[in-house]
Backbone as JSON Lines, residues from 0, in Angstrom:
{"i":0,"aa":"M","n":[28.62,35.27,28.86],"ca":[27.67,34.65,29.83],"c":[27.81,33.23,29.65]}
{"i":1,"aa":"D","n":[27.63,32.6,30.87],"ca":[27.83,31.24,31.49],"c":[27.09,30.56,30.89]}
{"i":2,"aa":"V","n":[27.64,29.1,31.59],"ca":[26.61,28.52,30.74],"c":[24.9,28.15,31.92]}
{"i":3,"aa":"I","n":[25.27,28.36,33.09],"ca":[24.07,27.93,33.87],"c":[23.08,29.69,33.14]}
{"i":4,"aa":"D","n":[23.84,30.64,32.77],"ca":[22.64,31.31,32.09],"c":[22.1,31.72,31.36]}
{"i":5,"aa":"K","n":[23.05,31.03,30.07],"ca":[22.24,29.94,28.57],"c":[21.33,28.97,28.97]}
{"i":6,"aa":"G","n":[21.39,28.67,30.12],"ca":[20.94,27.04,29.64],"c":[19.4,28.45,30.43]}
{"i":7,"aa":"I","n":[19.18,29.12,31.3],"ca":[17.89,29.83,31.92],"c":[17.99,30.72,30.36]}
{"i":8,"aa":"L","n":[17.96,30.94,30.28],"ca":[17.72,31.8,28.97],"c":[17.04,31.02,27.34]}
{"i":9,"aa":"S","n":[18.13,30.05,28.26],"ca":[17.39,28.88,26.43],"c":[15.9,28.32,27.37]}
{"i":10,"aa":"S","n":[16.03,28.05,28.88],"ca":[14.42,26.93,28.58],"c":[13.3,28.31,28.67]}
{"i":11,"aa":"L","n":[13.15,29.53,29.0],"ca":[12.75,30.36,28.64],"c":[12.52,31.36,26.88]}
{"i":12,"aa":"Y","n":[13.09,30.57,26.52],"ca":[13.15,31.19,24.42],"c":[12.0,29.67,24.84]}
{"i":13,"aa":"V","n":[11.83,28.3,25.06],"ca":[11.43,27.46,24.19],"c":[9.54,27.41,24.99]}
{"i":14,"aa":"C","n":[9.89,27.81,26.67],"ca":[8.71,28.54,27.03],"c":[7.76,29.26,26.46]}
{"i":15,"aa":"S","n":[8.58,30.01,25.83],"ca":[7.71,31.09,25.4],"c":[6.69,30.32,24.0]}
{"i":16,"aa":"L","n":[7.9,29.23,23.8],"ca":[7.12,28.56,22.2],"c":[5.52,27.98,22.53]}
{"i":17,"aa":"T","n":[6.05,26.67,23.63],"ca":[5.42,25.86,24.82],"c":[4.03,26.5,25.93]}
{"i":18,"aa":"G","n":[4.14,27.64,26.1],"ca":[3.47,27.72,27.26],"c":[3.63,26.87,28.27]}
{"i":19,"aa":"Q","n":[4.89,26.63,28.68],"ca":[5.14,25.74,29.8],"c":[5.86,26.83,31.13]}
{"i":20,"aa":"N","n":[5.8,26.54,31.97],"ca":[6.26,27.44,33.88],"c":[7.78,27.09,33.31]}
{"i":21,"aa":"P","n":[7.84,28.66,32.92],"ca":[9.86,28.8,33.18],"c":[10.83,28.1,34.05]}
{"i":22,"aa":"I","n":[10.02,28.39,35.38],"ca":[10.62,27.49,36.51],"c":[10.73,26.54,36.44]}
{"i":23,"aa":"E","n":[9.78,25.79,36.12],"ca":[9.62,24.83,36.24],"c":[10.35,23.72,35.57]}
{"i":24,"aa":"H","n":[10.72,24.27,33.74],"ca":[10.93,24.06,32.74],"c":[12.3,23.88,33.26]}
{"i":25,"aa":"T","n":[13.14,24.88,34.11],"ca":[14.97,25.13,33.76],"c":[14.55,23.94,34.96]}
{"i":26,"aa":"I","n":[13.8,24.35,36.17],"ca":[15.14,22.9,36.66],"c":[14.94,21.45,36.37]}
{"i":27,"aa":"R","n":[14.2,21.11,34.87],"ca":[14.02,20.15,34.76],"c":[15.47,20.08,33.91]}
{"i":28,"aa":"R","n":[15.31,21.11,32.82],"ca":[16.58,20.84,32.11],"c":[17.74,21.4,32.98]}
{"i":29,"aa":"T","n":[18.18,21.18,33.59],"ca":[19.46,22.53,34.41],"c":[19.52,21.4,35.71]}
{"i":30,"aa":"N","n":[18.71,20.88,36.29],"ca":[18.85,20.15,38.21],"c":[19.04,21.36,39.6]}
{"i":31,"aa":"L","n":[18.98,22.43,39.05],"ca":[19.24,23.4,39.62],"c":[18.88,23.5,40.83]}
{"i":32,"aa":"S","n":[18.32,24.2,41.43],"ca":[18.02,24.58,42.16],"c":[16.91,26.04,42.15]}
{"i":33,"aa":"E","n":[15.51,25.91,42.51],"ca":[14.75,26.81,42.31],"c":[15.08,28.17,43.47]}
{"i":34,"aa":"S","n":[16.07,27.56,44.09],"ca":[16.39,29.32,44.87],"c":[17.28,30.17,44.05]}
{"i":35,"aa":"Y","n":[17.7,28.51,43.57],"ca":[19.53,28.82,42.49],"c":[18.93,29.9,41.72]}
{"i":36,"aa":"I","n":[18.38,29.23,40.89],"ca":[17.29,29.7,40.01],"c":[17.37,31.51,39.92]}
{"i":37,"aa":"N","n":[16.67,31.4,41.09],"ca":[15.78,32.66,40.81],"c":[16.79,33.55,40.92]}
{"i":38,"aa":"E","n":[17.56,33.0,41.84],"ca":[18.8,34.18,41.79],"c":[19.32,34.51,40.6]}
{"i":39,"aa":"R","n":[20.17,33.76,39.8],"ca":[20.15,34.27,38.67],"c":[19.07,35.03,38.14]}
{"i":40,"aa":"I","n":[17.73,34.78,37.66],"ca":[16.89,35.34,37.33],"c":[16.69,36.76,37.34]}
{"i":41,"aa":"T","n":[17.55,36.85,39.46],"ca":[17.13,38.18,39.29],"c":[18.24,39.03,38.56]}
{"i":42,"aa":"V","n":[19.26,37.85,38.67],"ca":[20.1,38.9,37.84],"c":[20.56,39.26,36.33]}
{"i":43,"aa":"L","n":[19.89,38.11,35.52],"ca":[19.97,38.3,33.94],"c":[18.29,38.86,33.95]}
{"i":44,"aa":"K","n":[17.42,40.01,35.53],"ca":[16.58,40.76,34.96],"c":[17.76,41.87,35.42]}
{"i":45,"aa":"K","n":[18.06,42.01,35.92],"ca":[18.92,43.6,36.57],"c":[19.23,43.92,34.52]}
{"i":46,"aa":"N","n":[20.2,42.68,34.17],"ca":[20.79,42.8,32.82],"c":[20.09,43.49,31.62]}
{"i":47,"aa":"L","n":[18.4,43.02,31.69],"ca":[17.42,43.68,31.03],"c":[17.47,42.14,29.63]}
{"i":48,"aa":"M","n":[17.65,41.13,30.11],"ca":[17.61,39.78,29.94],"c":[16.32,38.78,30.14]}
{"i":49,"aa":"I","n":[15.83,39.23,30.98],"ca":[14.72,38.37,31.16],"c":[13.42,39.54,32.13]}
{"i":50,"aa":"S","n":[12.58,39.69,32.02],"ca":[10.78,40.59,32.0],"c":[10.87,39.92,33.44]}
{"i":51,"aa":"E","n":[10.14,40.87,34.08],"ca":[9.58,40.97,35.72],"c":[8.54,39.57,35.72]}
{"i":52,"aa":"N","n":[7.78,39.51,33.79],"ca":[7.0,38.49,34.2],"c":[7.88,37.06,33.71]}
{"i":53,"aa":"N","n":[8.53,36.53,33.58],"ca":[9.7,35.68,33.75],"c":[9.68,35.32,32.21]}
{"i":54,"aa":"T","n":[9.81,36.18,31.2],"ca":[10.1,35.56,29.87],"c":[11.28,36.49,29.09]}
{"i":55,"aa":"I","n":[11.2,35.93,28.41],"ca":[13.17,36.27,27.73],"c":[12.84,37.21,26.92]}
{"i":56,"aa":"T","n":[13.44,39.26,26.98],"ca":[13.22,39.8,26.04],"c":[14.54,39.76,25.03]}
{"i":57,"aa":"E","n":[13.73,40.84,23.82],"ca":[14.89,40.05,23.14],"c":[15.99,41.27,23.05]}
{"i":58,"aa":"F","n":[16.7,41.48,24.4],"ca":[17.38,41.96,24.64],"c":[18.67,40.26,25.11]}
{"i":59,"aa":"G","n":[17.9,39.55,25.51],"ca":[17.97,38.19,26.17],"c":[17.75,36.93,24.74]}
{"i":60,"aa":"R","n":[17.22,37.89,23.63],"ca":[16.72,36.38,22.63],"c":[18.12,36.39,21.84]}
{"i":61,"aa":"T","n":[19.02,37.98,21.87],"ca":[20.02,38.61,21.2],"c":[20.88,37.29,21.58]}
{"i":62,"aa":"A","n":[20.85,36.68,23.25],"ca":[22.43,35.99,23.67],"c":[22.35,34.63,23.62]}
{"i":63,"aa":"L","n":[21.31,34.27,21.83],"ca":[20.58,32.83,22.0],"c":[20.9,32.75,20.8]}
{"i":64,"aa":"H","n":[21.67,31.56,20.58],"ca":[21.25,31.25,18.96],"c":[21.04,29.7,18.79]}
{"i":65,"aa":"V","n":[19.77,29.77,18.31],"ca":[18.43,28.47,17.78],"c":[18.92,28.69,16.7]}
{"i":66,"aa":"V","n":[18.54,27.04,16.58],"ca":[19.65,26.18,15.12],"c":[17.44,25.41,14.86]}
{"i":67,"aa":"L","n":[17.65,25.63,13.84],"ca":[16.18,24.49,13.41],"c":[16.69,23.69,12.2]}
{"i":68,"aa":"A","n":[15.68,21.96,12.94],"ca":[16.3,21.74,11.72],"c":[14.91,21.01,11.56]}
{"i":69,"aa":"G","n":[14.6,19.62,10.19],"ca":[13.62,19.15,10.32],"c":[13.82,17.99,10.02]}
{"i":70,"aa":"G","n":[12.33,17.52,9.43],"ca":[12.94,16.45,8.88],"c":[11.13,15.33,8.89]}
{"i":71,"aa":"V","n":[11.68,13.7,8.52],"ca":[10.54,12.95,8.73],"c":[10.58,12.0,10.42]}
{"i":72,"aa":"F","n":[12.0,11.63,10.63],"ca":[12.04,10.8,11.35],"c":[11.19,9.81,11.71]}
{"i":73,"aa":"D","n":[11.52,8.87,10.55],"ca":[9.85,7.79,11.19],"c":[10.55,6.88,11.91]}
{"i":74,"aa":"I","n":[12.01,6.36,10.93],"ca":[13.1,5.5,11.52],"c":[13.83,5.82,12.27]}
{"i":75,"aa":"I","n":[14.34,5.9,13.31],"ca":[15.74,6.86,13.86],"c":[16.95,5.57,14.12]}
{"i":76,"aa":"H","n":[17.92,6.93,12.86],"ca":[18.98,5.54,12.94],"c":[20.54,6.75,12.83]}
{"i":77,"aa":"P","n":[21.77,5.9,13.54],"ca":[22.52,6.43,13.07],"c":[22.7,7.83,12.16]}
{"i":78,"aa":"G","n":[22.36,8.03,10.84],"ca":[22.8,9.18,10.5],"c":[22.11,10.32,11.4]}
{"i":79,"aa":"H","n":[20.76,10.27,11.53],"ca":[19.55,10.68,12.19],"c":[21.21,11.87,13.33]}
{"i":80,"aa":"I","n":[20.85,10.8,14.29],"ca":[22.4,11.4,15.88],"c":[22.7,12.32,14.9]}
{"i":81,"aa":"Y","n":[23.62,11.31,14.59],"ca":[24.99,12.18,13.79],"c":[24.18,14.11,13.24]}
{"i":82,"aa":"T","n":[23.96,14.17,12.71],"ca":[22.61,15.64,12.01],"c":[22.52,16.17,12.98]}
{"i":83,"aa":"L","n":[21.66,15.19,13.82],"ca":[21.61,16.75,15.14],"c":[22.08,16.37,16.04]}
{"i":84,"aa":"N","n":[23.4,16.09,16.18],"ca":[24.31,16.01,17.62],"c":[24.6,17.81,16.38]}
{"i":85,"aa":"A","n":[25.82,17.27,15.29],"ca":[26.14,18.49,14.51],"c":[25.49,19.8,13.93]}
{"i":86,"aa":"A","n":[23.22,19.47,14.55],"ca":[23.1,21.11,14.32],"c":[23.27,22.21,15.66]}
{"i":87,"aa":"K","n":[23.02,20.7,16.4],"ca":[23.09,21.23,18.06],"c":[24.35,21.85,18.49]}
{"i":88,"aa":"A","n":[25.4,21.35,18.02],"ca":[26.79,21.97,17.45],"c":[27.42,23.29,17.25]}
{"i":89,"aa":"L","n":[26.02,23.53,16.43],"ca":[26.04,25.45,16.13],"c":[25.73,26.82,16.27]}
{"i":90,"aa":"G","n":[24.72,25.94,17.39],"ca":[23.74,26.92,18.3],"c":[23.98,26.59,19.63]}
{"i":91,"aa":"D","n":[22.33,27.01,20.73],"ca":[22.36,26.84,22.25],"c":[21.54,26.17,22.28]}
{"i":92,"aa":"V","n":[21.0,26.37,21.22],"ca":[19.1,25.79,21.48],"c":[18.63,24.9,20.12]}
{"i":93,"aa":"L","n":[19.28,23.74,20.57],"ca":[18.29,23.17,18.92],"c":[16.47,22.92,17.99]}
{"i":94,"aa":"V","n":[16.04,23.62,17.96],"ca":[14.8,22.68,17.51],"c":[14.05,22.05,16.67]}
{"i":95,"aa":"V","n":[14.08,20.88,16.77],"ca":[13.63,19.91,15.24],"c":[11.96,20.09,14.89]}
{"i":96,"aa":"V","n":[11.69,20.08,13.56],"ca":[10.57,20.28,13.21],"c":[9.91,18.71,12.73]}
{"i":97,"aa":"I","n":[8.85,18.26,12.94],"ca":[8.79,16.57,12.66],"c":[7.71,16.94,11.36]}
{"i":98,"aa":"A","n":[8.04,16.64,10.64],"ca":[7.06,16.99,9.15],"c":[4.95,15.72,9.64]}
{"i":99,"aa":"T","n":[4.47,16.42,9.33],"ca":[3.14,15.46,9.36],"c":[2.68,14.19,8.69]}
{"i":100,"aa":"G","n":[2.0,13.55,8.82],"ca":[2.02,12.98,8.24],"c":[1.58,12.76,6.07]}
{"i":101,"aa":"N","n":[0.72,14.04,5.8],"ca":[0.79,14.77,4.79],"c":[2.12,14.95,3.84]}
{"i":102,"aa":"T","n":[2.18,15.82,4.9],"ca":[3.74,15.89,3.79],"c":[4.77,14.73,3.85]}
{"i":103,"aa":"A","n":[5.15,14.41,4.88],"ca":[5.95,13.26,5.01],"c":[5.66,12.03,3.87]}
{"i":104,"aa":"V","n":[4.05,11.98,3.41],"ca":[3.94,11.44,2.16],"c":[4.56,11.83,0.54]}
{"i":105,"aa":"K","n":[4.38,13.48,0.98],"ca":[4.58,14.27,-0.24],"c":[6.21,13.57,-0.13]}
{"i":106,"aa":"M","n":[7.22,13.88,0.7],"ca":[8.53,14.05,0.86],"c":[9.11,12.61,0.61]}
{"i":107,"aa":"K","n":[8.34,11.76,1.05],"ca":[8.86,10.19,0.72],"c":[8.46,9.35,0.01]}
{"i":108,"aa":"K","n":[6.85,9.53,-0.21],"ca":[6.45,9.36,-1.8],"c":[5.82,7.86,-0.67]}
{"i":109,"aa":"R","n":[5.76,8.02,0.54],"ca":[4.91,6.72,1.27],"c":[4.32,7.16,2.36]}
{"i":110,"aa":"H","n":[3.62,6.22,2.95],"ca":[2.97,6.48,4.35],"c":[4.4,6.28,5.37]}
{"i":111,"aa":"P","n":[4.18,6.81,6.79],"ca":[5.78,6.69,7.79],"c":[4.78,5.78,8.63]}
{"i":112,"aa":"L","n":[5.62,4.98,8.91],"ca":[5.2,4.08,9.42],"c":[5.27,4.6,11.4]}
{"i":113,"aa":"H","n":[5.38,5.33,11.66],"ca":[4.35,5.95,13.02],"c":[4.06,7.48,12.93]}
{"i":114,"aa":"A","n":[2.8,7.24,13.58],"ca":[2.43,8.83,13.3],"c":[3.38,10.0,14.05]}
{"i":115,"aa":"E","n":[2.83,10.74,13.58],"ca":[3.76,11.97,14.53],"c":[4.2,12.25,15.3]}
{"i":116,"aa":"E","n":[2.22,12.3,16.45],"ca":[2.67,12.5,17.42],"c":[4.07,10.95,18.57]}
{"i":117,"aa":"Q","n":[3.89,10.49,17.1],"ca":[5.49,9.32,17.87],"c":[6.47,9.74,17.59]}
{"i":118,"aa":"R","n":[6.22,9.67,16.38],"ca":[7.4,10.33,16.04],"c":[7.93,11.79,16.84]}
{"i":119,"aa":"Q","n":[6.94,12.66,16.89],"ca":[7.38,14.2,17.9],"c":[7.85,13.68,19.31]}
{"i":120,"aa":"E","n":[7.57,12.75,19.7],"ca":[7.7,12.2,21.6],"c":[9.23,11.27,21.11]}
{"i":121,"aa":"L","n":[9.61,10.05,20.43],"ca":[10.89,10.39,20.35],"c":[11.93,10.57,20.54]}
{"i":122,"aa":"I","n":[11.67,12.3,19.26],"ca":[13.02,13.12,19.01],"c":[12.93,14.14,20.29]}
{"i":123,"aa":"S","n":[12.03,14.16,20.75],"ca":[11.67,14.81,21.88],"c":[12.79,14.67,23.29]}
{"i":124,"aa":"S","n":[12.48,13.02,23.12],"ca":[13.77,12.19,24.09],"c":[15.04,12.24,24.25]}
{"i":125,"aa":"L","n":[16.04,12.6,22.6],"ca":[16.4,12.79,22.67],"c":[17.69,14.06,23.24]}
{"i":126,"aa":"S","n":[18.69,14.05,24.13],"ca":[19.44,14.65,25.14],"c":[19.47,15.58,24.03]}
{"i":127,"aa":"M","n":[20.16,15.53,22.46],"ca":[20.19,16.8,22.23],"c":[19.44,18.12,21.91]}
{"i":128,"aa":"V","n":[17.87,17.16,21.61],"ca":[16.78,18.43,21.04],"c":[16.48,19.19,22.67]}
{"i":129,"aa":"D","n":[16.39,20.36,22.23],"ca":[15.52,21.42,23.58],"c":[13.95,21.41,22.89]}
{"i":130,"aa":"L","n":[13.58,21.32,21.85],"ca":[12.37,21.51,21.62],"c":[11.91,20.4,20.01]}
{"i":131,"aa":"C","n":[11.01,19.69,19.99],"ca":[10.38,19.12,18.87],"c":[9.34,19.26,18.83]}
{"i":132,"aa":"L","n":[9.2,20.71,17.5],"ca":[7.3,20.2,17.08],"c":[6.56,19.88,15.4]}
{"i":133,"aa":"V","n":[5.37,19.66,15.06],"ca":[5.25,19.5,14.91],"c":[4.95,20.49,13.44]}
{"i":134,"aa":"G","n":[5.48,20.36,11.96],"ca":[5.41,21.41,10.68],"c":[3.75,21.79,10.93]}
{"i":135,"aa":"S","n":[4.13,22.76,10.42],"ca":[2.91,23.03,9.54],"c":[2.45,22.42,8.34]}
{"i":136,"aa":"E","n":[1.69,22.1,7.72],"ca":[1.01,21.97,5.77],"c":[1.04,22.61,5.36]}
{"i":137,"aa":"G","n":[2.24,22.45,4.27],"ca":[2.37,22.81,2.76],"c":[2.87,24.14,2.86]}
{"i":138,"aa":"D","n":[3.46,24.74,4.27],"ca":[3.94,26.11,4.55],"c":[5.68,25.54,5.12]}
{"i":139,"aa":"I","n":[6.17,25.19,4.65],"ca":[7.64,25.88,6.29],"c":[7.96,27.33,6.78]}
{"i":140,"aa":"F","n":[7.69,28.37,6.58],"ca":[7.65,29.14,6.89],"c":[6.52,29.81,8.05]}
{"i":141,"aa":"K","n":[5.21,28.98,8.25],"ca":[5.01,29.02,9.13],"c":[5.54,29.27,10.72]}
{"i":142,"aa":"T","n":[6.41,27.87,10.29],"ca":[7.29,27.38,11.54],"c":[8.16,28.38,12.19]}
{"i":143,"aa":"V","n":[8.97,28.81,11.12],"ca":[10.13,29.22,10.82],"c":[9.66,30.66,11.59]}
{"i":144,"aa":"S","n":[9.03,31.25,10.83],"ca":[7.67,32.49,11.77],"c":[8.17,32.5,12.67]}
{"i":145,"aa":"R","n":[7.41,31.42,13.02],"ca":[7.55,31.27,14.87],"c":[8.51,30.69,15.64]}
{"i":146,"aa":"V","n":[8.83,30.17,15.3],"ca":[10.61,29.53,15.86],"c":[11.91,30.89,16.29]}
{"i":147,"aa":"K","n":[11.47,31.54,15.09],"ca":[13.0,32.53,14.18],"c":[14.06,32.21,14.44]}
{"i":148,"aa":"P","n":[14.52,31.07,13.81],"ca":[15.89,30.85,14.24],"c":[16.72,31.79,13.63]}
{"i":149,"aa":"D","n":[17.92,31.27,14.21],"ca":[18.93,32.61,13.7],"c":[19.7,31.33,12.31]}
{"i":150,"aa":"I","n":[19.87,29.95,13.15],"ca":[20.06,29.04,11.71],"c":[19.16,28.58,11.35]}
{"i":151,"aa":"I","n":[18.73,27.59,10.14],"ca":[18.44,26.55,9.23],"c":[19.09,25.26,9.3]}
{"i":152,"aa":"A","n":[18.85,24.23,9.72],"ca":[20.11,23.03,9.59],"c":[19.47,22.12,8.82]}
{"i":153,"aa":"L","n":[20.39,22.09,7.79],"ca":[19.29,21.36,6.65],"c":[20.64,19.83,6.04]}
{"i":154,"aa":"G","n":[19.88,18.33,6.46],"ca":[20.6,17.02,6.43],"c":[21.53,17.11,4.91]}
{"i":155,"aa":"Y","n":[21.89,16.28,5.03],"ca":[22.66,16.0,3.66],"c":[21.8,15.17,2.45]}
{"i":156,"aa":"D","n":[20.58,14.71,2.64],"ca":[19.11,14.39,1.64],"c":[18.29,15.2,1.38]}
{"i":157,"aa":"Q","n":[18.87,16.0,2.65],"ca":[17.63,17.3,2.68],"c":[17.73,18.52,0.85]}
{"i":158,"aa":"V","n":[16.49,17.76,0.2],"ca":[16.36,18.24,-1.06],"c":[16.87,20.6,-0.93]}
{"i":159,"aa":"H","n":[15.74,20.78,0.25],"ca":[15.87,22.07,-0.25],"c":[16.8,23.48,-1.05]}
{"i":160,"aa":"Q","n":[16.4,24.16,-1.58],"ca":[17.65,24.93,-1.99],"c":[17.62,26.31,-1.09]}
{"i":161,"aa":"E","n":[19.03,25.7,-0.39],"ca":[19.42,27.56,0.47],"c":[18.49,28.55,0.13]}
{"i":162,"aa":"K","n":[19.04,29.49,-0.98],"ca":[17.93,29.87,-1.65],"c":[16.43,30.49,-1.36]}
{"i":163,"aa":"F","n":[15.75,29.38,-1.97],"ca":[14.58,29.61,-1.18],"c":[14.7,29.93,-0.06]}
{"i":164,"aa":"I","n":[15.48,29.06,0.74],"ca":[14.52,29.43,2.58],"c":[16.28,30.88,2.66]}
{"i":165,"aa":"T","n":[16.31,31.17,2.12],"ca":[16.76,32.73,2.67],"c":[15.76,33.61,2.57]}
{"i":166,"aa":"D","n":[15.67,33.57,1.73],"ca":[14.82,34.38,0.32],"c":[13.84,34.5,1.43]}
{"i":167,"aa":"G","n":[13.26,33.65,1.01],"ca":[11.55,33.09,2.78],"c":[12.31,33.92,3.94]}
{"i":168,"aa":"C","n":[12.81,33.76,4.04],"ca":[13.25,34.25,5.19],"c":[13.67,36.02,5.97]}
{"i":169,"aa":"K","n":[14.37,36.35,4.48],"ca":[13.79,37.57,4.06],"c":[12.8,37.98,3.62]}
{"i":170,"aa":"S","n":[11.64,37.56,3.54],"ca":[10.73,38.11,3.35],"c":[9.13,38.3,4.07]}
{"i":171,"aa":"L","n":[10.15,37.3,5.65],"ca":[9.68,37.56,6.95],"c":[10.28,38.87,7.66]}
{"i":172,"aa":"G","n":[11.13,38.85,7.12],"ca":[12.16,40.09,8.37],"c":[13.49,38.96,9.13]}
{"i":173,"aa":"L","n":[13.77,37.78,8.66],"ca":[14.52,37.46,9.53],"c":[15.91,37.13,8.5]}
{"i":174,"aa":"N","n":[17.02,36.96,9.39],"ca":[17.99,37.27,8.92],"c":[18.5,36.03,8.96]}
{"i":175,"aa":"V","n":[18.89,34.6,8.64],"ca":[18.95,33.04,9.31],"c":[20.17,32.78,7.75]}
{"i":176,"aa":"R","n":[20.81,32.26,8.69],"ca":[22.23,31.13,7.8],"c":[21.53,29.83,7.91]}
{"i":177,"aa":"V","n":[21.77,29.28,6.63],"ca":[21.64,28.36,6.21],"c":[22.59,26.76,6.13]}
{"i":178,"aa":"A","n":[22.48,26.06,7.12],"ca":[23.82,25.37,6.98],"c":[23.76,24.35,7.01]}
{"i":179,"aa":"R","n":[24.19,23.4,5.71],"ca":[24.08,21.83,4.84],"c":[24.63,21.34,6.21]}
{"i":180,"aa":"L","n":[24.81,20.55,6.95],"ca":[24.85,19.27,7.56],"c":[25.5,17.65,6.68]}
{"i":181,"aa":"Q","n":[26.52,16.93,6.89],"ca":[27.16,15.92,5.96],"c":[27.08,14.93,6.92]}
{"i":182,"aa":"S","n":[26.34,13.47,7.0],"ca":[26.52,12.82,7.68],"c":[27.87,11.6,6.85]}
{"i":183,"aa":"P","n":[27.9,11.47,8.29],"ca":[29.53,10.54,8.26],"c":[28.92,9.05,7.42]}
{"i":184,"aa":"I","n":[27.41,8.57,7.52],"ca":[26.72,7.62,7.47],"c":[26.13,7.65,6.67]}
{"i":185,"aa":"P","n":[26.48,7.7,4.92],"ca":[24.47,8.09,3.84],"c":[24.45,6.97,3.56]}
{"i":186,"aa":"E","n":[24.98,6.22,3.55],"ca":[24.22,4.73,3.53],"c":[23.02,4.52,4.63]}
{"i":187,"aa":"Y","n":[22.41,4.45,5.54],"ca":[21.78,4.68,6.31],"c":[20.4,5.52,5.91]}
{"i":188,"aa":"S","n":[19.31,4.97,5.89],"ca":[18.22,5.77,5.77],"c":[17.0,5.18,6.5]}
{"i":189,"aa":"S","n":[16.41,5.75,6.22],"ca":[14.72,5.34,6.82],"c":[14.19,4.72,6.02]}
{"i":190,"aa":"S","n":[13.99,4.57,4.61],"ca":[13.38,3.51,3.75],"c":[14.12,2.65,3.57]}
{"i":191,"aa":"K","n":[16.13,2.75,3.38],"ca":[16.2,1.6,2.84],"c":[16.63,0.25,4.79]}
{"i":192,"aa":"I","n":[16.18,1.26,5.3],"ca":[16.26,0.02,6.5],"c":[14.17,-0.81,6.73]}
{"i":193,"aa":"E","n":[13.66,0.55,6.49],"ca":[12.6,-0.24,5.98],"c":[12.39,-1.79,5.29]}
{"i":194,"aa":"K","n":[13.02,-1.08,3.67],"ca":[13.03,-1.97,2.97],"c":[13.48,-3.56,3.12]}
{"i":195,"aa":"K","n":[15.34,-3.36,4.09],"ca":[15.69,-4.37,4.48],"c":[14.57,-4.89,5.37]}
{"i":196,"aa":"Y","n":[14.07,-4.0,6.82],"ca":[13.86,-5.07,7.58],"c":[12.53,-6.27,6.71]}
{"i":197,"aa":"G","n":[12.03,-5.42,5.84],"ca":[10.42,-5.79,5.2],"c":[10.93,-7.68,4.62]}
{"i":198,"aa":"E","n":[11.59,-7.15,3.77],"ca":[12.67,-8.73,3.28],"c":[13.22,-9.49,3.68]}
{"i":199,"aa":"A","n":[13.71,-8.93,5.09],"ca":[13.73,-9.85,6.36],"c":[12.34,-11.08,6.68]}
{"i":200,"aa":"L","n":[12.1,-10.2,6.55],"ca":[10.53,-10.69,7.26],"c":[9.19,-11.58,6.4]}
{"i":201,"aa":"H","n":[9.75,-11.43,5.11],"ca":[9.61,-11.74,4.12],"c":[10.29,-13.44,3.84]}
{"i":202,"aa":"G","n":[11.61,-13.16,4.6],"ca":[12.36,-13.97,4.13],"c":[11.87,-15.25,5.59]}
{"i":203,"aa":"I","n":[11.18,-14.59,6.35],"ca":[11.0,-15.98,7.48],"c":[10.0,-17.07,7.42]}
């Protein structure tokens, strides 16, 4: 399958989660004309990858590798960019889940500087991210069940146990691979940046 067809299927997958118009979304993501996209969709329909109502079929979904990554993403730094690029390289679609404010407090033992809507907007603007969602309170597997990823990418500093995640996915009937990503610059963290910035302000 070529890049254009995979891009169309990726857009249809994203729209299945967001409710967006799949044709408009595909035009924005690919910069292709509507007539050309419709020609390609006609072929994909004949190949049973897209249904008559322009949604991705189960067969079409098997042509994609969806990667799910998550985090607080309160202050974006080079480590985040490297990790998200590495996550996208694992598949065709990268879905990023932003921790809610309450979850962020439990994870980081502090309130995030930015509201979840701001963090979602920022991550959505990154070129490697196909979709950014705000996570569910208390149960990470609610979002996993919705996204149905093929791969879950964990950052170098995320404490999740791979077995806990794979067992939870199996209970949902999902065969998911967990990939542990490494950052080349682990000295960067949102907490360290916040602390250093705070110290600089106090020194003024």
